[in-house]
C-alpha positions in Angstrom: 8.7 -22.7 48.8 12.2 -23.9 48.4 12.9 -27.2 46.9 16.1 -29.3 47.5 18.4 -29.2 44.6 17.9 -32.0 42.1 20.6 -34.6 42.1 23.2 -34.2 39.4 24.8 -37.5 39.8 24.9 -39.7 36.7 22.9 -42.9 36.0 19.2 -43.7 35.8 16.4 -42.4 37.9 15.6 -45.2 40.2 16.3 -44.4 43.8 17.8 -46.7 46.4 14.3 -47.7 47.5 13.4 -48.8 44.0 11.2 -45.8 43.2 11.0 -44.7 39.6 11.6 -41.0 39.1 11.0 -39.0 36.0 13.4 -36.1 35.6 11.8 -34.0 33.0 13.2 -30.6 31.9 10.9 -28.7 29.7 11.0 -25.5 27.6 7.3 -25.2 28.3 7.5 -25.1 32.1 4.1 -23.6 33.1 4.0 -19.9 33.9 0.6 -20.7 35.4 -0.8 -23.8 37.1 -4.4 -22.7 36.9 -5.5 -24.4 33.7 -8.0 -21.7 33.0 -5.2 -19.1 32.9 -2.6 -21.3 31.3 -4.9 -22.0 28.3 -4.7 -24.6 25.6 -1.2 -24.1 24.4 1.8 -26.5 24.6 2.1 -26.2 28.4 -1.1 -28.3 28.8 1.2 -31.4 28.6 2.9 -30.4 31.9 -0.4 -29.5 33.6 -1.7 -32.9 32.6 0.6 -34.4 35.2 -1.8 -32.8 37.8 -5.2 -32.5 36.1 -7.5 -35.0 34.4 -10.2 -34.1 32.0 -13.5 -35.5 30.8 -11.8 -37.1 27.8 -8.4 -37.6 26.4 -7.2 -38.7 23.0 -5.8 -42.0 21.8 -3.1 -42.7 19.1 -5.7 -42.0 16.4 -6.6 -38.6 17.8 -10.0 -40.0 18.8 -11.6 -38.9 22.1 -11.6 -41.7 24.7 -12.8 -41.8 28.4 -10.8 -40.1 31.1 -12.8 -38.8 34.1 -16.0 -39.5 32.1 -16.5 -43.2 31.6 -19.1 -42.5 28.8 -21.1 -39.8 27.0 -24.2 -39.6 24.8 -25.8 -37.0 22.6 -29.5 -36.4 22.3 -31.1 -37.0 19.0 -30.8 -33.4 17.9 -27.1 -33.1 18.7 -27.5 -30.0 20.9 -27.1 -31.7 24.3 -24.5 -34.2 25.5 -24.4 -36.0 28.8 -21.1 -37.1 30.3 -21.3 -39.9 32.9 -18.4 -39.6 35.4 -16.6 -42.5 37.0 -17.9 -43.2 40.5 -15.9 -42.8 43.7 -13.2 -40.4 42.4 -11.8 -37.5 44.3 -9.4 -34.6 43.9 -6.1 -34.6 45.7 -7.7 -32.3 48.4 -10.4 -34.9 49.1 -13.2 -33.1 47.2 -15.5 -35.3 45.1 -15.1 -35.5 41.3 -18.7 -35.1 40.2 -20.9 -33.2 37.8 -20.9 -30.1 40.0 -17.1 -30.0 39.6 -17.5 -30.1 35.8 -20.1 -27.4 35.9 -17.8 -25.2 38.0 -14.9 -25.8 35.6 -16.8 -24.9 32.5 -18.3 -21.8 34.1 -14.9 -20.6 35.4 -13.4 -21.1 32.0 -16.2 -19.0 30.5 -16.4 -16.3 33.1 -13.1 -15.9 35.0 -11.6 -12.5 34.0 -8.2 -13.8 33.1 -9.4 -17.0 31.4 -7.6 -18.0 28.3 -10.3 -20.5 27.4 -13.5 -18.6 27.0 -13.2 -18.4 23.3 -13.0 -22.2 23.0 -16.3 -22.8 24.7 -18.7 -20.7 22.6 -20.9 -23.7 21.8 -21.7 -24.4 25.4 -24.9 -22.6 26.7 -24.9 -24.2 30.2 -24.0 -27.2 32.2 -26.5 -29.0 34.4 -25.2 -31.1 37.3 -27.1 -34.3 38.2 -24.9 -36.3 40.5 -22.4 -38.0 38.3 -24.1 -36.8 35.1 -22.9 -33.6 33.6 -25.5 -32.5 31.1 -24.0 -30.0 28.6 -26.6 -27.8 26.8 -25.3 -26.4 23.5 -26.4 -23.3 21.6 -25.9 -25.2 18.3 -25.5 -28.7 17.1 -21.9 -29.6 17.8 -20.5 -33.1 17.7 -17.0 -31.8 18.4 -17.6 -31.5 22.1 -15.9 -34.8 23.2 -12.8 -33.8 21.3 -13.0 -30.3 22.7 -13.4 -31.1 26.4 -10.1 -33.0 26.7 -6.7 -32.2 28.2 -6.2 -29.0 26.3 -9.4 -27.2 27.1 -11.0 -28.6 30.2 -8.4 -29.8 32.7 -10.6 -29.9 35.8 -9.5 -28.4 39.2 -11.0 -29.0 42.6 -13.9 -26.4 42.9 -12.8 -25.8 46.5 -9.3 -24.9 45.5 -10.4 -23.0 42.4 -12.6 -20.7 44.6 -9.3 -18.9 45.1 -7.8 -18.9 41.6 -4.7 -17.0 42.7 -3.8 -19.7 45.2 -4.7 -22.5 42.7 -2.3 -20.9 40.2 0.7 -21.8 42.5 -0.8 -24.7 44.4 -2.6 -26.9 41.8 -5.2 -29.4 42.9 -6.5 -31.8 40.4 -7.5 -35.5 39.9 -4.7 -36.4 37.5 -1.9 -39.0 37.8 0.4 -37.0 40.1 0.1 -34.5 43.0 2.4 -31.5 43.4 4.3 -31.6 46.7 6.7 -28.7 46.1 6.7 -25.8 43.7 9.1 -23.0 42.8 7.2 -20.8 40.4 8.7 -20.7 36.9 11.6 -23.0 37.9 10.8 -26.4 39.4 8.0 -28.7 40.5 8.2 -31.9 42.5 5.3 -34.4 42.2 4.4 -37.8 43.5 2.1 -40.5 42.2 -1.6 -39.9 43.0 -2.9 -43.2 44.5 -6.5 -42.0 43.9 -6.1 -41.4 40.2 -8.7 -43.5 38.3 -6.0 -45.3 36.3 -3.4 -45.4 39.0 -2.6 -49.1 38.4 -1.2 -48.2 34.9 1.0 -45.3 36.2 4.4 -46.9 36.9 6.3 -43.7 37.8 6.5 -42.8 41.6 8.0 -39.3 41.4 8.4 -36.5 38.9 11.0 -33.7 39.1 9.9 -31.1 36.5 12.3 -28.3 35.8 12.4 -25.3 33.4 14.9 -26.1 30.7 18.2 -24.2 30.8 19.9 -23.0 27.7 19.3 -25.5 24.9 23.0 -26.2 24.4 23.2 -27.7 28.0 20.2 -30.0 27.9 21.9 -32.8 26.1 24.8 -32.8 28.6 22.3 -32.8 31.4 20.6 -35.9 29.9 23.9 -37.6 29.4 25.0 -37.1 33.0 21.7 -38.0 34.6 20.6 -34.6 35.7 17.5 -35.2 33.5 16.2 -38.3 31.9 13.5 -36.8 29.7 13.5 -33.5 27.7 11.9 -31.8 24.8 14.8 -30.6 22.6 15.4 -28.3 19.6 16.0 -29.8 16.2 19.6 -28.4 16.4 20.3 -30.7 19.4 18.9 -34.0 17.9 22.2 -35.1 16.4 24.2 -34.5 19.6 21.5 -36.3 21.6 21.7 -39.4 19.3 25.5 -39.4 19.4 25.3 -39.3 23.3 23.4 -42.6 23.2 20.0 -41.1 24.0 16.7 -42.2 22.6 15.5 -39.4 20.3 12.1 -39.6 18.8 9.3 -37.5 17.3 6.0 -37.4 19.2 3.2 -36.9 16.7 1.7 -33.4 16.7 0.0 -30.5 15.0 2.7 -27.9 15.0 2.6 -25.2 12.3 4.2 -21.8 11.9 2.7 -18.9 10.0 3.2 -15.4 9.0 0.3 -13.3 10.4 -1.0 -10.3 8.4 -3.6 -7.7 9.5 -5.8 -7.1 6.4 -7.5 -4.2 8.3 -4.2 -2.2 7.9 -2.2 -1.0 5.0 -0.6 -2.4 2.9 -2.4 -5.7 3.5 -5.8 -4.2 2.9 -4.9 -4.7 -0.8 -5.4 -8.3 -1.9 -2.5 -8.0 -4.4 0.0 -7.2 -1.7 -1.2 -10.2 0.3 -0.9 -12.5 -2.7 2.6 -11.1 -3.4 3.6 -12.1 0.1 2.1 -15.6 -0.5 4.2 -16.1 -3.7 7.3 -14.6 -2.1 7.5 -17.3 0.6 9.9 -20.2 0.0 8.7 -22.7 2.6 11.5 -25.1 2.0 14.1 -22.6 3.2 12.4 -22.6 6.6 12.6 -26.4 6.7 16.2 -26.5 5.6 17.5 -23.8 7.9 15.4 -24.4 11.0 14.5 -28.1 11.4 17.7 -29.9 10.6 15.9 -32.5 8.5 13.1 -33.1 11.1 10.4 -30.7 9.7 8.4 -30.3 6.5 6.9 -27.4 4.5 3.2 -26.8 4.9 0.6 -24.4 3.8 -2.0 -25.4 6.4 -2.3 -26.0 10.1 -2.7 -29.8 9.9 -0.1 -32.5 9.1 -0.3 -34.5 5.9 -2.4 -37.7 6.5 -4.5 -36.1 9.2 -8.2 -36.2 8.5 -8.5 -32.4 8.3 -5.6 -31.9 5.9 -6.9 -30.8 2.5 -4.9 -32.2 -0.4 -6.9 -30.0 -2.8 -5.4 -26.9 -1.2 -1.8 -28.2 -1.2 0.6 -25.8 -2.9 -2.1 -23.3 -3.7 0.5 -20.4 -3.8 3.8 -22.0 -4.9 7.0 -20.1 -4.5 7.1 -17.6 -7.4 9.1 -14.4 -6.6 8.6 -13.1 -10.1 4.9 -13.3 -9.8 5.2 -11.5 -6.4 7.0 -8.6 -8.0 4.4 -8.3 -10.8 1.6 -8.2 -8.2 3.3 -5.5 -6.3 3.8 -3.5 -9.5 0.1 -3.9 -10.4 -0.7 -2.6 -6.9 1.4 0.5 -7.7 4.4 -0.2 -5.6 8.0 0.1 -6.7 10.8 -1.8 -5.1 11.4 -0.4 -1.6 8.1 1.4 -1.4 6.6 -0.9 1.2 8.3 -0.8 4.6 7.1 -3.1 7.3 7.8 -3.7 11.0 7.8 -7.4 11.8 7.1 -7.5 15.5 8.3 -10.7 17.4 8.8 -11.4 21.1 12.5 -12.4 20.8 15.3 -13.0 18.3 14.0 -15.6 15.9 15.7 -17.0 12.7 12.2 -17.2 11.2 12.0 -13.5 11.1 15.4 -13.2 9.3 14.2 -15.6 6.7 11.0 -13.6 6.1 13.0 -10.4 6.0 15.3 -11.9 3.3 12.6 -13.5 1.2 10.4 -10.3 1.1 13.5 -8.2 0.4 14.0 -10.3 -2.7 10.6 -9.1 -4.1 11.1 -5.4 -3.0 9.5 -5.3 0.4 11.6 -3.8 3.2 11.2 -5.5 6.6 12.5 -4.1 9.9 12.5 -6.7 12.7 11.3 -5.3 16.0 11.6 -7.2 19.2 8.9 -6.6 21.8 8.9 -8.8 24.9 5.3 -7.8 25.5 4.4 -8.7 21.9 1.5 -10.9 23.0 -0.5 -7.8 24.2 -0.7 -6.0 20.9 -0.9 -9.3 19.0 -4.0 -10.6 20.8 -5.5 -7.1 20.8 -5.1 -7.2 16.9 -3.0 -4.0 17.0 -0.1 -5.3 15.0 0.2 -5.2 11.2 2.7 -8.0 10.6 4.0 -10.8 12.9 4.8 -14.5 13.3 3.0 -17.2 15.2 3.4 -20.9 15.8 0.6 -23.2 16.9 0.7 -26.6 18.6 -2.8 -27.4 17.2 -5.9 -28.6 19.1 -7.6 -32.0 19.6 -10.7 -30.7 17.9 -10.0 -29.8 14.3 -12.8 -27.3 14.4 -11.1 -25.6 17.3 -7.9 -25.3 15.3 -9.8 -23.9 12.3 -11.8 -21.3 14.3 -8.7 -20.2 16.3 -6.9 -19.3 13.0 -9.7 -18.3 10.7 -12.8 -17.4 12.7 -13.9 -13.8 13.2 -13.0 -14.0 16.9 -10.1 -16.4 16.5 -7.3 -15.6 18.9 -4.7 -16.4 16.2 -6.5 -14.4 13.5 -4.6 -11.1 13.5 -7.2 -9.7 11.2 -10.3 -10.1 13.4 -13.2 -9.7 12.8 -12.3 -10.6 9.2 -13.0 -14.1 8.1 -13.0 -15.7 4.6 -16.2 -16.0 2.8 -18.1 -19.2 3.5 -15.9 -20.2 6.4 -18.5 -20.0 9.1 -21.1 -21.9 7.1 -18.5 -24.6 6.4 -17.6 -24.9 10.1 -21.2 -25.1 11.1 -21.6 -28.0 8.7 -18.7 -29.8 10.4 -20.2 -29.2 13.8 -23.5 -30.7 12.6 -21.8 -33.9 11.3 -21.1 -36.8 13.7 -17.5 -37.7 13.7 -18.3 -41.3 12.7 -20.5 -40.2 9.7 -19.1 -41.4 6.3 -19.3 -37.8 5.1 -17.3 -36.3 8.0 -13.8 -36.4 6.4 -14.8 -34.5 3.3 -17.0 -32.1 5.2 -14.1 -31.3 7.5 -11.7 -30.9 4.6 -14.1 -28.5 2.9 -14.0 -26.3 6.0 -10.2 -26.4 5.9 -10.3 -25.3 2.3 -12.6 -22.4 3.2 -10.3 -21.3 6.0 -7.3 -21.4 3.8 -8.9 -18.7 1.6 -8.0 -16.4 4.5 -5.8 -13.5 3.6 -4.6 -13.2 7.2 -2.2 -16.1 7.5 0.5 -17.6 5.4 1.6 -21.0 6.8 5.3 -21.8 6.3 6.6 -25.0 7.9 6.0 -27.7 10.6 8.5 -28.4 13.2 8.2 -31.7 15.1 7.8 -32.4 18.8 11.3 -33.8 19.4 12.0 -35.7 22.6 15.3 -37.0 24.0 15.1 -39.5 26.8 17.3 -42.0 28.7 16.9 -45.5 27.3 15.8 -46.5 30.8 12.4 -44.9 30.1 10.1 -47.1 28.0 8.4 -45.9 24.9 5.5 -43.5 25.3 2.0 -43.9 23.7 1.9 -42.1 20.3 -1.0 -39.8 21.1 -0.8 -36.8 18.8 0.5 -33.7 20.5 0.1 -35.3 24.0 2.6 -36.8 26.4 0.8 -39.7 28.1 2.5 -41.5 30.9 0.1 -44.5 31.0 2.1 -47.7 31.0 5.5 -46.0 30.9 8.2 -47.6 33.0 11.6 -46.5 34.1 14.3 -49.2 34.4 11.4 -51.7 34.3 10.4 -50.6 37.7 6.7 -50.1 38.4 5.3 -47.8 41.0 3.6 -49.4 44.0 -0.2 -49.4 43.8 
C-alpha cells in the first residue's frame, strides 16, 4: 500500500487542526509486525505502538498492570491467574479476554516461525475462564509477570492471527495506536486508538514511523522537521546537541559480547578461552565506539541493576602477557591459531577484536555474511559477535545467554556447572522476598562462569528529539508514550 510522502517542511509536528504528530525514524523499523515472528529484540518498542501485553514495566523495572489489571499466584507458585480489564477490544472489534491470551501463548509456543517459543518453557498450558487467564506452570516460577510483558507477549487479535502471514503486514492489537497505512520495511502511519485502556493518557494523535536513513542524515532530518524523534548513534550525539535538539539516554540493558563455540577447536581448550578473556581490553571498545556514552562491562546487566553481580566484576582483567602465557601452555606459538570472525556487516567491533587478539598471537580474519543469523542460531559458527538489548525478566536474560538451549549461547548445549540449579532457585524465589537480590546475583555469578561469552561494553539507548516533545518515562529499555505531549497539545479523547 502506498503512503503519501511525509512532509519535509520544518517546524514542529502539530498540524493545522491542532493534532499532535510523532515523526519517529528508527534504525529498528520492524521487519515483521507479527510479534510472534518479530521476537523479543529491540524492535518490540515499535510494535508496542500497536500491541498491548498482560504487563508492562515501570521506571524501576517492576511489572505493573497493562491489559491485566491484577494477577495472583497460588500457594505453591506453579500457577498464576491474570485478571483482564473488562470491556476491552482489539482494533478489529474482537474482545480482549482470556481466550485471546491463551491463543497468544499457544501461538508463540507452536507457530513454526515463532521467535518466542524458547522464552515460554515454564508454561505448561493456559486455561481461559472469561476474563481470567489461568497460566499453569511446569515449575515454580515467580518471574512470569516480568516475562509476559511487552517483549515476549504482545497480544494480537486471535481472529487476525488466524492468518499469521496477513497479520505480519496488517497488525491488529489493543495498544495505544492503530496502523492505517504500511509500506513493509519502510514506513507506517498510525492513529490514536480510542479504545486503548489508557487512552486518556495518550496525548499523541498520529504517528509517522519510518525506517532510518543513513545515520549521517538523521540529525539534519531532525533539525529541519522531517522527524521529531529518533534513536541515534553515539557518533551523532554531539551534532544533535549542537543542532539544539534534546539528546538523552533512555535506560536499558544493552551489552555486547564475543561469542565462542567451545564445542569446536580451538575453544574446546579452556586455556585458549581464558587467553581470549585476558586479551580483551574493554575500555578500547568504549573509547572508540561510544563517544563517551558507554561503559566497559563483563556481564549482561548494568551496574546498579538488581542482577548485576559486583563479586564478578573484573574477573578477567586485561592482561595480554597472561594471555600469551596461556596460549604457550596450550602448545600454541604466535600465529598458530587462525580464526574466522563471522559478522553480518562491517563492524568496528570486529576490527578491535582482530587487533587485540593479534597482539597476543591469534590471527583473526573478518568474514562478512549477510545471512550470519542462520549459522549463528544453528550454532554452526566458531567465533562471532553479538549484542543484546536485554530482557525485562533477569532470568530470561540469563537463560538466553548461558542456558543449554539459550539462543545467544553459541556453545549449546553447553552450560556452566551449577547454572541451571542457580536459575531454578531464582524462579522459586518471589521477587519481593528479602533474599531475592542475592539469589539472583548468585545465578548471574554462575552464568558468568560460562566459557562461551566474553562481554565487552555497553552502549546506551541514545535518543534525539525535538524540544517540542515532552520527556518520556524512564522505563528501562522501553519507549513509553504515556503522558507524553507534543507542543503541549493533547490528543482528543
